[in-house]
MDTraj code that builds the backbone (N, CA, C; nanometers):
import mdtraj as md
import numpy as np

residues = "MET PRO ASN LEU ILE ASN SER ILE LEU ASP ASP HIS LYS SER THR THR GLN ILE LEU GLU ARG ALA ALA SER GLN VAL LEU LEU CYS ARG VAL ALA PHE ARG LYS LYS TYR ILE ASP ASP HIS GLN GLN GLU CYS MET LEU ARG ALA SER GLU LEU TYR PHE SER ASP ASP LYS GLY PRO VAL LEU TYR SER ILE SER SER LEU VAL LEU ALA GLU LEU ASP GLU VAL GLU ALA ARG HIS VAL GLU SER GLY VAL VAL PRO ILE GLY GLN ILE PHE ASN TYR ASP LEU SER LYS SER ASP LEU TYR ILE GLU ARG LEU LYS ASP ASN ARG LEU GLN GLN ILE LEU ASN THR HIS SER ASN LEU PHE TYR HIS LYS ARG TYR LYS LEU TRP ASN GLY LYS ARG TYR ILE GLY LEU PHE LYS GLU ILE PHE ASN LYS GLU SER LEU THR ARG CYS".split()
xyz = np.array([
    [-1.6506, -13.6980, 18.8714],
    [-1.7385, -13.7187, 18.9804],
    [-1.8879, -13.7087, 18.9372],
    [-1.9241, -13.5925, 18.8552],
    [-2.0582, -13.5871, 18.8082],
    [-2.1033, -13.7221, 18.7428],
    [-2.0255, -13.7809, 18.6575],
    [-2.0697, -13.9098, 18.6047],
    [-2.1010, -14.0218, 18.6932],
    [-2.0222, -14.0299, 18.8036],
    [-2.0390, -14.1184, 18.9097],
    [-2.1738, -14.0970, 18.9786],
    [-2.2023, -13.9677, 19.0175],
    [-2.3264, -13.9305, 19.0848],
    [-2.4346, -13.9592, 18.9912],
    [-2.4331, -13.9168, 18.8506],
    [-2.5340, -13.9575, 18.7682],
    [-2.5698, -14.1017, 18.7528],
    [-2.4544, -14.1768, 18.7485],
    [-2.4651, -14.3233, 18.7294],
    [-2.5536, -14.3845, 18.8558],
    [-2.5222, -14.3331, 18.9720],
    [-2.5965, -14.3885, 19.0923],
    [-2.7350, -14.3342, 19.0880],
    [-2.7550, -14.2178, 19.0617],
    [-2.8974, -14.1518, 19.0679],
    [-2.9741, -14.2006, 18.9584],
    [-2.9276, -14.2344, 18.8403],
    [-3.0101, -14.2801, 18.7176],
    [-3.0193, -14.4194, 18.7016],
    [-2.9248, -14.5031, 18.7610],
    [-2.9164, -14.6429, 18.7152],
    [-3.0078, -14.7281, 18.8063],
    [-3.0717, -14.8155, 18.7474],
    [-3.1537, -14.9118, 18.8292],
    [-3.0794, -15.0375, 18.8664],
    [-2.9569, -15.0298, 18.8460],
    [-2.8773, -15.1505, 18.8723],
    [-2.8259, -15.1487, 19.0121],
    [-2.7244, -15.2244, 19.0502],
    [-2.6695, -15.2286, 19.1802],
    [-2.5747, -15.1146, 19.2010],
    [-2.6003, -15.0274, 19.3071],
    [-2.5183, -14.9236, 19.3486],
    [-2.3842, -14.9754, 19.3957],
    [-2.3833, -15.0887, 19.4626],
    [-2.2594, -15.1473, 19.5107],
    [-2.1713, -15.1725, 19.3891],
    [-2.2223, -15.2401, 19.2873],
    [-2.1492, -15.2714, 19.1722],
    [-2.0968, -15.1470, 19.0929],
    [-2.1658, -15.0436, 19.0924],
    [-2.1270, -14.9107, 19.0333],
    [-2.0126, -14.8614, 19.1083],
    [-2.0148, -14.8568, 19.2493],
    [-1.9114, -14.8027, 19.3219],
    [-1.7805, -14.8936, 19.3155],
    [-1.8087, -15.0284, 19.3261],
    [-1.6832, -15.1137, 19.3141],
    [-1.6064, -15.1025, 19.1832],
    [-1.6907, -15.0784, 19.0766],
    [-1.6257, -15.0691, 18.9458],
    [-1.5403, -14.9386, 18.9348],
    [-1.5945, -14.8322, 18.9926],
    [-1.5433, -14.6974, 19.0016],
    [-1.4082, -14.6969, 19.0724],
    [-1.4085, -14.7809, 19.1773],
    [-1.2968, -14.7833, 19.2770],
    [-1.1964, -14.9031, 19.2439],
    [-1.2414, -14.9954, 19.1648],
    [-1.1792, -15.1139, 19.1367],
    [-1.1299, -15.1916, 19.2722],
    [-1.2227, -15.1797, 19.3610],
    [-1.2146, -15.2448, 19.5010],
    [-1.3516, -15.3043, 19.5325],
    [-1.3405, -15.3869, 19.6412],
    [-1.4605, -15.4489, 19.7023],
    [-1.5062, -15.3591, 19.8118],
    [-1.6403, -15.3323, 19.8178],
    [-1.6892, -15.2505, 19.9257],
    [-1.7018, -15.3401, 20.0603],
    [-1.6727, -15.2690, 20.1626],
    [-1.6895, -15.3356, 20.3019],
    [-1.8165, -15.2884, 20.3633],
    [-1.8738, -15.3550, 20.4613],
    [-1.9947, -15.3071, 20.5288],
    [-1.9841, -15.3256, 20.6761],
    [-2.0356, -15.2101, 20.7412],
    [-2.0317, -15.2107, 20.8888],
    [-2.1774, -15.1758, 20.9296],
    [-2.2396, -15.2684, 20.9874],
    [-2.3952, -15.2462, 21.0335],
    [-2.3786, -15.1571, 21.1563],
    [-2.4597, -15.0394, 21.1441],
    [-2.4711, -14.9611, 21.2586],
    [-2.5845, -14.9806, 21.3411],
    [-2.6859, -15.0459, 21.2694],
    [-2.8298, -15.0780, 21.3487],
    [-2.8927, -15.1901, 21.2754],
    [-2.9515, -15.2747, 21.3543],
    [-3.0258, -15.3983, 21.3059],
    [-3.1361, -15.4379, 21.3937],
    [-3.2560, -15.4477, 21.3412],
    [-3.3790, -15.4825, 21.4281],
    [-3.4804, -15.5476, 21.3527],
    [-3.5238, -15.6615, 21.4044],
    [-3.6335, -15.7376, 21.3386],
    [-3.7600, -15.6814, 21.3843],
    [-3.8656, -15.6910, 21.2916],
    [-4.0021, -15.6307, 21.3262],
    [-4.1078, -15.7028, 21.2442],
    [-4.2245, -15.7049, 21.2740],
    [-4.3425, -15.7375, 21.1901],
    [-4.4008, -15.6245, 21.1178],
    [-4.4098, -15.6302, 20.9917],
    [-4.4686, -15.5118, 20.9134],
    [-4.6275, -15.5237, 20.9149],
    [-4.6894, -15.4196, 20.8349],
    [-4.8287, -15.4202, 20.8281],
    [-4.8922, -15.5368, 20.7699],
    [-4.8209, -15.6247, 20.6912],
    [-4.8663, -15.7290, 20.6224],
    [-4.8454, -15.8593, 20.7021],
    [-4.8073, -15.8426, 20.8275],
    [-4.7672, -15.9477, 20.9198],
    [-4.6402, -16.0337, 20.8742],
    [-4.5516, -15.9765, 20.8084],
    [-4.4339, -16.0361, 20.7551],
    [-4.3142, -15.9951, 20.8450],
    [-4.2291, -16.0923, 20.8716],
    [-4.1093, -16.0674, 20.9513],
    [-4.0063, -15.9847, 20.8657],
    [-3.9652, -15.8690, 20.9098],
    [-3.8729, -15.7888, 20.8363],
    [-3.7549, -15.7487, 20.9208],
    [-3.6536, -15.6970, 20.8609],
    [-3.5283, -15.6534, 20.9354],
    [-3.4993, -15.5174, 20.8826],
    [-3.5016, -15.4185, 20.9794],
    [-3.4535, -15.2909, 20.9495],
    [-3.3012, -15.2848, 20.9707],
    [-3.2260, -15.2391, 20.8733],
    [-3.0794, -15.2567, 20.8817],
    [-3.0177, -15.1227, 20.8280],
    [-2.9373, -15.0590, 20.9118],
    [-2.8615, -14.9416, 20.8656],
    [-2.7142, -14.9769, 20.8624],
    [-2.6466, -14.9383, 20.7421],
    [-2.5087, -14.9913, 20.7259],
    [-2.4297, -14.8798, 20.6623],
    [-2.3008, -14.8649, 20.7024],
    [-2.2032, -14.7769, 20.6357],
    [-2.1194, -14.8661, 20.5445],
    [-2.1073, -14.8232, 20.4155],
    [-2.0297, -14.8899, 20.3153],
    [-1.8971, -14.8066, 20.2854],
    [-1.7900, -14.8777, 20.2860],
    [-1.6626, -14.8098, 20.2760],
    [-1.5572, -14.9060, 20.2063],
    [-1.4562, -14.8376, 20.1546],
    [-1.3530, -14.9104, 20.0979],
    [-1.2291, -14.9278, 20.1925],
    [-1.2098, -14.8259, 20.2790],
    [-1.1102, -14.8221, 20.3681],
    [-1.1420, -14.7482, 20.4948],
    [-1.1116, -14.8111, 20.6166],
    [-1.1480, -14.7532, 20.7383],
    [-1.0916, -14.6135, 20.7543],
    [-0.9673, -14.5889, 20.7104],
    [-0.9107, -14.4608, 20.7289],
    [-0.9689, -14.3470, 20.6383],
    [-1.0464, -14.3858, 20.5422],
    [-1.0990, -14.2837, 20.4542],
    [-1.2509, -14.2494, 20.4931],
    [-1.3187, -14.3322, 20.5643],
    [-1.4514, -14.3190, 20.6024],
    [-1.5534, -14.3703, 20.5072],
    [-1.6790, -14.3663, 20.5460],
    [-1.7731, -14.4238, 20.4530],
    [-1.8010, -14.3595, 20.3266],
    [-1.8354, -14.4334, 20.2196],
    [-1.8742, -14.3809, 20.0938],
    [-2.0171, -14.3587, 20.0765],
    [-2.0929, -14.4472, 20.1568],
    [-2.2453, -14.4347, 20.1398],
    [-2.3034, -14.4920, 20.2639],
    [-2.4140, -14.4443, 20.3044],
    [-2.4956, -14.4859, 20.4200],
    [-2.6247, -14.5497, 20.3658],
    [-2.6617, -14.6664, 20.4047],
    [-2.7707, -14.7415, 20.3503],
    [-2.8590, -14.7867, 20.4621],
    [-2.9989, -14.7559, 20.4435],
    [-3.1081, -14.8083, 20.5304],
    [-3.1942, -14.8888, 20.4504],
    [-3.2066, -15.0148, 20.5039],
    [-3.2993, -15.1088, 20.4344],
    [-3.3938, -15.1679, 20.5267],
    [-3.5122, -15.2051, 20.4667],
    [-3.6147, -15.2798, 20.5290],
    [-3.6410, -15.4095, 20.4478],
    [-3.5841, -15.5205, 20.4860],
    [-3.5889, -15.6341, 20.4165],
    [-3.6969, -15.7323, 20.4592],
    [-3.7589, -15.7980, 20.3627],
    [-3.8683, -15.8917, 20.3918],
    [-3.7916, -16.0222, 20.4063],
    [-3.7804, -16.0752, 20.5249],
    [-3.7069, -16.1961, 20.5565],
    [-3.7599, -16.3183, 20.4870],
    [-3.8979, -16.3325, 20.4749],
    [-3.9498, -16.4450, 20.4085],
    [-3.9077, -16.4639, 20.2619],
    [-3.8707, -16.3529, 20.2031],
    [-3.8351, -16.3523, 20.0630],
    [-3.6871, -16.3971, 20.0363],
    [-3.6158, -16.4125, 20.1472],
    [-3.4665, -16.4522, 20.1402],
    [-3.4521, -16.6046, 20.1404],
    [-3.3563, -16.6577, 20.0618],
    [-3.3220, -16.7964, 20.0812],
    [-3.2132, -16.8111, 20.2010],
    [-3.1790, -16.9201, 20.2382],
    [-3.0990, -16.9483, 20.3555],
    [-2.9682, -16.8756, 20.3430],
    [-2.8964, -16.8781, 20.2383],
    [-2.7712, -16.8088, 20.2201],
    [-2.7928, -16.6664, 20.2271],
    [-2.8861, -16.6106, 20.1605],
    [-2.9088, -16.4699, 20.1687],
    [-2.9510, -16.4217, 20.3031],
    [-3.0225, -16.4884, 20.3785],
    [-3.0637, -16.4553, 20.5221],
    [-2.9376, -16.4621, 20.6065],
    [-2.8565, -16.5656, 20.5868],
    [-2.7332, -16.5610, 20.6687],
    [-2.6453, -16.4386, 20.6392],
    [-2.6245, -16.4035, 20.5219],
    [-2.5416, -16.2775, 20.4833],
    [-2.6108, -16.1560, 20.5559],
    [-2.7401, -16.1399, 20.5295],
    [-2.8061, -16.0282, 20.5898],
    [-2.7904, -16.0245, 20.7405],
    [-2.8059, -16.1278, 20.8075],
    [-2.7989, -16.1383, 20.9534],
    [-2.6464, -16.1104, 20.9933],
    [-2.5512, -16.1516, 20.9186],
    [-2.4176, -16.1357, 20.9595],
    [-2.3762, -15.9915, 20.9613],
    [-2.4313, -15.9153, 20.8526],
    [-2.4098, -15.7713, 20.8490],
    [-2.2724, -15.7296, 20.7923],
    [-2.1924, -15.8307, 20.7364],
    [-2.0641, -15.7945, 20.6915],
    [-2.0559, -15.7839, 20.5373],
    [-2.1635, -15.8158, 20.4768],
    [-2.1713, -15.8140, 20.3245],
    [-2.2789, -15.7093, 20.2841],
    [-2.2325, -15.6197, 20.1973],
    [-2.3277, -15.5201, 20.1448],
    [-2.4456, -15.5913, 20.0719],
    [-2.5648, -15.5327, 20.0733],
    [-2.6782, -15.5953, 20.0179],
    [-2.6526, -15.6098, 19.8592],
    [-2.5800, -15.5163, 19.7946],
    [-2.5476, -15.5330, 19.6489],
    [-2.4629, -15.6506, 19.6212],
    [-2.3945, -15.7179, 19.7100],
    [-2.3177, -15.8281, 19.6986],
    [-2.3907, -15.9555, 19.7187],
    [-2.4993, -15.9444, 19.7935],
    [-2.5871, -16.0507, 19.8280],
    [-2.6734, -16.0770, 19.7104],
    [-2.7417, -15.9752, 19.6589],
    [-2.8261, -15.9819, 19.5467],
    [-2.7689, -15.9201, 19.4358],
    [-2.6794, -15.9916, 19.3593],
    [-2.6019, -15.9379, 19.2543],
    [-2.6330, -15.9861, 19.1028],
    [-2.7613, -16.0574, 19.1065],
    [-2.8050, -16.1096, 18.9747],
    [-2.9526, -16.0840, 18.9700],
    [-3.0023, -16.0523, 18.8454],
    [-3.1484, -16.0331, 18.8214],
    [-3.2049, -15.9240, 18.9170],
    [-3.1296, -15.8265, 18.9405],
    [-3.1692, -15.7116, 19.0181],
    [-3.2329, -15.6040, 18.9545],
    [-3.3448, -15.5509, 19.0088],
    [-3.4093, -15.4425, 18.9573],
    [-3.4542, -15.3503, 19.0649],
    [-3.4862, -15.2275, 19.0327],
    [-3.5353, -15.1268, 19.1263],
    [-3.6697, -15.0658, 19.0717],
    [-3.7603, -15.0317, 19.1582],
    [-3.8818, -14.9739, 19.1229],
    [-3.9151, -14.8670, 19.2126],
    [-4.0096, -14.7678, 19.1722],
    [-4.0598, -14.6611, 19.2616],
    [-3.9347, -14.5802, 19.3162],
    [-3.8495, -14.5469, 19.2201],
    [-3.7276, -14.4706, 19.2467],
    [-3.7657, -14.3241, 19.2759],
    [-3.7171, -14.2705, 19.3885],
    [-3.7286, -14.1429, 19.4353],
    [-3.6083, -14.0779, 19.4876],
    [-3.5709, -13.9687, 19.4354],
    [-3.4422, -13.8960, 19.4837],
    [-3.4772, -13.7490, 19.5177],
    [-3.4116, -13.7222, 19.6352],
    [-3.4191, -13.5898, 19.6844],
    [-3.2902, -13.5490, 19.7481],
    [-3.2649, -13.4150, 19.7592],
    [-3.1541, -13.3637, 19.8281],
    [-3.1948, -13.3038, 19.9620],
    [-3.1347, -13.3408, 20.0770],
    [-3.1762, -13.2966, 20.1970],
    [-3.0602, -13.2589, 20.2827],
    [-3.0696, -13.1619, 20.3771],
    [-2.9570, -13.1406, 20.4686],
    [-2.9833, -13.2170, 20.5925],
    [-2.8667, -13.2769, 20.6405],
    [-2.8932, -13.3530, 20.7625],
    [-2.7513, -13.3625, 20.8393],
    [-2.7462, -13.2877, 20.9613],
    [-2.6308, -13.2848, 21.0435],
    [-2.5844, -13.4169, 21.0927],
    [-2.6806, -13.5005, 21.1376],
    [-2.6482, -13.6226, 21.1835],
    [-2.5771, -13.7195, 21.0869],
    [-2.6207, -13.7169, 20.9590],
    [-2.5605, -13.7822, 20.8431],
    [-2.4161, -13.7224, 20.8144],
    [-2.3987, -13.5975, 20.8325],
    [-2.2776, -13.5308, 20.8077],
    [-2.1775, -13.5849, 20.9100],
    [-2.2177, -13.6166, 21.0268],
    [-2.1182, -13.6855, 21.1215],
    [-2.0981, -13.8188, 21.0991],
    [-2.1989, -13.9004, 21.0507],
    [-2.1873, -14.0505, 21.0200],
    [-2.0902, -14.0599, 20.8959],
    [-2.1284, -13.9847, 20.7970],
    [-2.0370, -13.9968, 20.6685],
    [-1.9116, -13.9149, 20.6779],
    [-1.8916, -13.8414, 20.7831],
    [-1.7692, -13.7593, 20.8045],
    [-1.7389, -13.6722, 20.6950],
    [-1.8286, -13.5758, 20.6558],
    [-1.8130, -13.4835, 20.5566],
    [-1.8169, -13.3449, 20.5971],
    [-1.7588, -13.2500, 20.5189],
    [-1.7783, -13.1058, 20.5531],
    [-1.9264, -13.0580, 20.5249],
    [-1.9789, -13.1044, 20.4196],
    [-2.1060, -13.0585, 20.3886],
    [-2.2229, -13.1562, 20.4475],
    [-2.3387, -13.0765, 20.4846],
    [-2.4486, -13.1563, 20.5334],
    [-2.5651, -13.1743, 20.4406],
    [-2.5308, -13.1518, 20.3058],
    [-2.6260, -13.1659, 20.1941],
    [-2.6116, -13.3008, 20.1254],
    [-2.7096, -13.3859, 20.1319],
    [-2.6952, -13.5265, 20.0751],
    [-2.7971, -13.5517, 19.9746],
    [-2.7675, -13.6565, 19.8975],
    [-2.8624, -13.7161, 19.7996],
    [-2.9315, -13.8304, 19.8769],
    [-3.0506, -13.8448, 19.8755],
    [-3.1363, -13.9547, 19.9299],
    [-3.2066, -14.0246, 19.8175],
    [-3.1553, -14.1422, 19.7988],
    [-3.2200, -14.2270, 19.6852],
    [-3.2968, -14.3386, 19.7471],
    [-3.4268, -14.3388, 19.7269],
    [-3.5125, -14.4456, 19.7693],
    [-3.5661, -14.5230, 19.6648],
    [-3.5882, -14.6537, 19.6913],
    [-3.6398, -14.7531, 19.5903],
    [-3.6812, -14.8830, 19.6484],
    [-3.7611, -14.9484, 19.5844],
    [-3.7928, -15.0919, 19.6150],
    [-3.7011, -15.1858, 19.5385],
    [-3.6594, -15.2819, 19.6000],
    [-3.5460, -15.3660, 19.5388],
    [-3.6199, -15.5009, 19.5117],
    [-3.6022, -15.5565, 19.3928],
    [-3.6566, -15.6821, 19.3411],
    [-3.5419, -15.7700, 19.2936],
    [-3.5427, -15.8981, 19.3251],
    [-3.4541, -15.9948, 19.2733],
    [-3.5331, -16.0921, 19.1940],
    [-3.5369, -16.0765, 19.0622],
    [-3.6399, -16.1494, 18.9810],
    [-3.7855, -16.1044, 19.0185],
    [-3.8664, -16.1959, 19.0494],
    [-4.0014, -16.1600, 19.0963],
    [-4.0008, -16.1439, 19.2514],
    [-3.9007, -16.1699, 19.3123],
    [-3.9146, -16.1535, 19.4654],
    [-3.8935, -16.0093, 19.5113],
    [-3.9797, -15.9591, 19.5927],
    [-3.9715, -15.8257, 19.6489],
    [-3.8859, -15.8427, 19.7693],
    [-3.7654, -15.7879, 19.7673],
    [-3.6645, -15.7939, 19.8787],
    [-3.6976, -15.6909, 19.9876],
    [-3.7215, -15.5676, 19.9386],
    [-3.7427, -15.4660, 20.0404],
    [-3.7365, -15.3244, 19.9982],
    [-3.7463, -15.2301, 20.0903],
    [-3.7329, -15.0914, 20.0610],
    [-3.5952, -15.0501, 20.1051],
    [-3.5280, -14.9690, 20.0226],
    [-3.3986, -14.9191, 20.0359],
    [-3.3858, -14.7685, 20.0389],
    [-3.2837, -14.7158, 20.1095],
    [-3.2531, -14.5713, 20.1025],
    [-3.0963, -14.5663, 20.1097],
    [-3.0424, -14.4985, 20.0060],
    [-2.9087, -14.4707, 19.9954],
    [-2.8671, -14.3311, 20.0091],
    [-2.7720, -14.3001, 20.1004],
    [-2.7474, -14.1584, 20.1329],
    [-2.5969, -14.1358, 20.1010],
    [-2.5664, -14.0298, 20.0319],
    [-2.4274, -13.9946, 19.9938],
    [-2.4158, -13.8621, 19.9414],
    [-2.2968, -13.8048, 19.9347],
    [-2.2809, -13.6705, 19.8668],
    [-2.1520, -13.6788, 19.7879],
    [-2.1227, -13.5621, 19.7217],
    [-2.0069, -13.5576, 19.6403],
    [-1.8787, -13.5888, 19.7211],
    [-1.8662, -13.5452, 19.8287],
    [-1.7363, -13.5710, 19.9157],
    [-1.7390, -13.7038, 19.9566],
    [-1.8373, -13.7650, 19.9973],
    [-1.8280, -13.9155, 20.0303],
    [-1.7921, -13.9979, 19.9185],
    [-1.8334, -13.9679, 19.7992],
    [-1.7976, -14.0462, 19.6837],
    [-1.6550, -14.0303, 19.6347],
    [-1.5904, -13.9176, 19.6812],
    [-1.4392, -13.9023, 19.6501],
    [-1.3544, -14.0195, 19.7094],
    [-1.4160, -14.0971, 19.7937],
    [-1.3474, -14.2018, 19.8660],
    [-1.3427, -14.3291, 19.7838],
    [-1.3960, -14.3231, 19.6651],
    [-1.3936, -14.4301, 19.5737],
    [-1.2585, -14.4488, 19.5134],
])
top = md.Topology()
chain = top.add_chain()
for i, resn in enumerate(residues, 1):
    res = top.add_residue(resn, chain, resSeq=i)
    for name in ("N", "CA", "C"):
        top.add_atom(name, md.element.get_by_symbol(name[0]), res)
traj = md.Trajectory(xyz[None], top)
């Protein structure tokens, strides 16, 4: 388990791909919240909160909050983002990079309920996501040791 946590925290590659490789399964996505808005640069964006899981009966592995710049998405990517059934890491699975990585550990009782864990202490990993030279948006991934045991 420590190796999986370190891979997720240290790696600038796709967290989705790291988790799928560890579980030898494909992640599923359930959108908890989705809202379009105009950001400070007058760009249309979408705020999206998602639960990523391998099996409904085991509960979520990871909770993801993303703020996507819709103008940077092509037609297929936009359709997948809108549908909400595909994890972001499956939509942007090539030429992916992360910048401005920031990791902290925080207690959060609401996330404890969402991720259905005994502990309320979670890793919060924030970063900017790039696909080639396109800035896709700002992301936050939330998980803990217990949620990762569902891999």
